[in-house]
N, C-alpha and C positions, 0 to 999 in steps of 0.2 A: 726492654720489654717495658711499655709502660702500663702503669698498674692503677685502673680507678678504684680499687678495693680499699676500705678504710686500713689504715696501718696502726703498728704498734712499735711498741720498744720497751726492752727489760734492763732493769738494773737489779744486778746481783750485789748485795750488801754484806760483807763479811771479811775480816782479815782472815779468817779460818780457811776461805776459799783461795784468797791470793797466796797463801802460805803454801797451799798443796796440801792440807791436812782434810781439809772436806771436798768432795768433787760435786761440782752444781749439776745436779739435776733437773733442776725446774726450768730452766731454759728450754732444753729439750721438749719437756711436758707441753710447757706453753707453746712452742712453735708448732707441734703437731697438732694442739687443739684449736690453735688459732687458724692454721692451713685447712682445716675442716669446717671452721666458720666463715671461710673467706675475709678472713683479716690477715696481713702481710705483716709480719715480724721484719722490722726493718733494719733492727740495729739491738746490740746487747752490749751491757757494760759490766764491769766487776768494780766495786769501790769500795774502799777500806771503812772501817767504822769510825769514820771521821765527819763531823758535821759539814765541815764546807765542802766537802768530796761528794755528799750525797746531795745537798744543796743545789750545787752546781749541775749534778747530773739530772735532779729531777727538772731544774728551771731551763737546763739545755735543751731536754727533748720534750717537754709537754707543749710546747708551742709549734715543734715540727711534726708530731705525729697525733693520730686520733687518740691511743690509749698508751699510758704508761704502766708497766706493772714492775714492782719493787717484791723482792723476797729477802727476807732476814732481818734483824734486829728490833723485833717487836716482842721479844720475851721479857722476863722480870728482871734481868743484870743489868749492872752499871753500864754495859757496853751495848745495851740495846737503845739505841739513840735515833731510829728512824721515826718513829712519830713526830719527835719533836724536831727533827730536821726537814720534814716534810711540812710541818706547823712553819716552820722558819722560812722554808721556799715560798710558801704562800703568802707570808705575813700575818697569821693568824694566831691568835692564842691558843695554848692546850691545856687541858686538866682534866680530872677524872669526871667523866660523863656518868650521868644514874644510870642508862639503861644499860650502858655496858658493864658499871659496876654489879646492878641487878643479874647479869647474866654469869657473873661469876661467883656471887655470893650464893645463886641456886645449885653451882656446880660443886664449890668446895665446903667440904663440912664445917659447922659452925668453928670458928676461931683459926682455921685453916686461911682465911684469906689476909695474909700478911700484907706489910707495906711494900714488899718486894712484889706481890703477886697482884698487887692493886695497880702497879706501873701500867699493866696490861689493859687497864679501864682508860687510861689518858688518851683520849680522841681528840684532834684538833678541830677548831669551832667550824661549824657548817659540813663537817664529814657526815657520810651516810656509811653505816656500821656494814659489814661483809661478815655474815654470820657462819660460825665453825663448829658443826656438828661433832666434830671429833672432840677436842679439847677444848671447846667452849671460848677461850680466849679469840675476840673478834679481831678481823681485821677492818679495813675501812676504805672508802672511796672519797676523794677529794677531787671534785671536778672530773677530771679524764686521769685521773692518778690513783691506781689501786694497790693498796699498800697489804703486803701478806706476809705469813710466815716464811720461814727459811727451810723447816721440816719437810722434806718433800710430800708426805703422805698428806700434812695439814694445809700444804700450799695448793695440792688437788681437790679438797675439800672445799677450801675457800673459793677457787678459781670456778667450781659448779655454782657456788652460791651465788657468785658474780656474773656469770654468764647471761643471766638475763637482762643485765646492765649493759650487755653489747649488742651492737649493732653489726651484723657481718654483711659479706658481700656473695658474690658468686665463689663458690669453693676452686681452689686450685687443682686444677688436673694435672697428673703427671705420667709420663710415657718413656721406658727407659729403651734404649738398644743397647745390647753387646755382642762387641765383635772383634775379630782378631785383627784390627787395624790399628797401629800405633799414632799418637797423638802427632808426633813429627811429621807423618805421612798424610794426615788428614786435615793439619792447622790450617792451611790456606782455604781449602774447600768449605771447612766447618763456618769459618768466617765469612764466609760468601753466603752461605745457608742461614747462617744467623740474621744477617743483614735484609735476607729476603724476606723475613717473617718477625717483626718488630712486635707482634703482639705475643712471641712467644719467647720463653727464656731458655737459652739452651747450655747445658754444662757437659764438659768433659772430665770422666773421672778413669786414668788409667788402671788397669790391674795387671799382676806379675804372676798369679799362680796360673797355672793350668795353661801357661801361653802366654803372651805379650798382646796387648789391645787395650779397648778402653770401651766404657759405658757412657754411652751420651743419653741425658736425661732432658727432654724438654717438659716445660711447664706453662701452663696457661689457663685462664679461668676460661677461656672461648674453644669449646670442644672443637669447632670447626677450623679454626687457626691452628689448632694443635695438630689435628690429623694430615693438614695441608705441610706442615712444616715435616712431621714425620715421615709423611710420603717422600719428602725431599730428601731427608737425610737417609732413608733406606736405599733410595737411587744413590745416592753418594758413596754410601759403604760398598754398595756391590759394583759402583764403578773402579773404586780403588781395590777390588779383589778380593773381598770379604767373602769367603765361601759357605760362612756359616751367621746368620743373625739371630742372636735371642731376644724374643720382646717380652716386654711386660706392660701391657696396657693400663689406662686406669680402670677401677673397679665399677 
């Protein structure tokens, strides 16, 4: 499917995700939010808490998509190196910034803003703050890169603050058809249907409970193109012997 909507990529940063200790929930959240906004998430990467890996991922993606989001590595500890790595990727200096420091000073009781917590006020030169109403420590936007916390509820709050900075497109509509026709039976016909509808992305997902079959999901920002593809899919499934087709059209 040719996609004219803005595009995005996600970089999940953290050894704890790669080790399996922490489950990444932010990519799923981001994908759902961007889909509703008409922004296509094209790629997601998980990288370790290593400067070179973060720099490589940021520079490899920021020229290929409209928006890059990062999660993780902006806290107060020694392994929170995302802000420094993003600054290195852009070749700009980084330091404690007055407006970010003021936010933390207003949040912490007098004497509690120690050197470790002050690390969260280190912002690359030229970046715009992303406000964090939950725990106050801000994220930031540097050109098309949005740097946000890894804790899921804080990530969500930061995304809401960043939402006005994003320009969306036509929301992607999805239509699913569930039928007792196995993928091996429909594969050739399904490929032909997909070729006839280049404006629509068609995926096949097998199921095994309650019999054997597959759920076909057609996606497109163009409702007319989507409806035409669904009609073709419905006819294909009927022709292949589906005696019951369960459909879930877009809302």
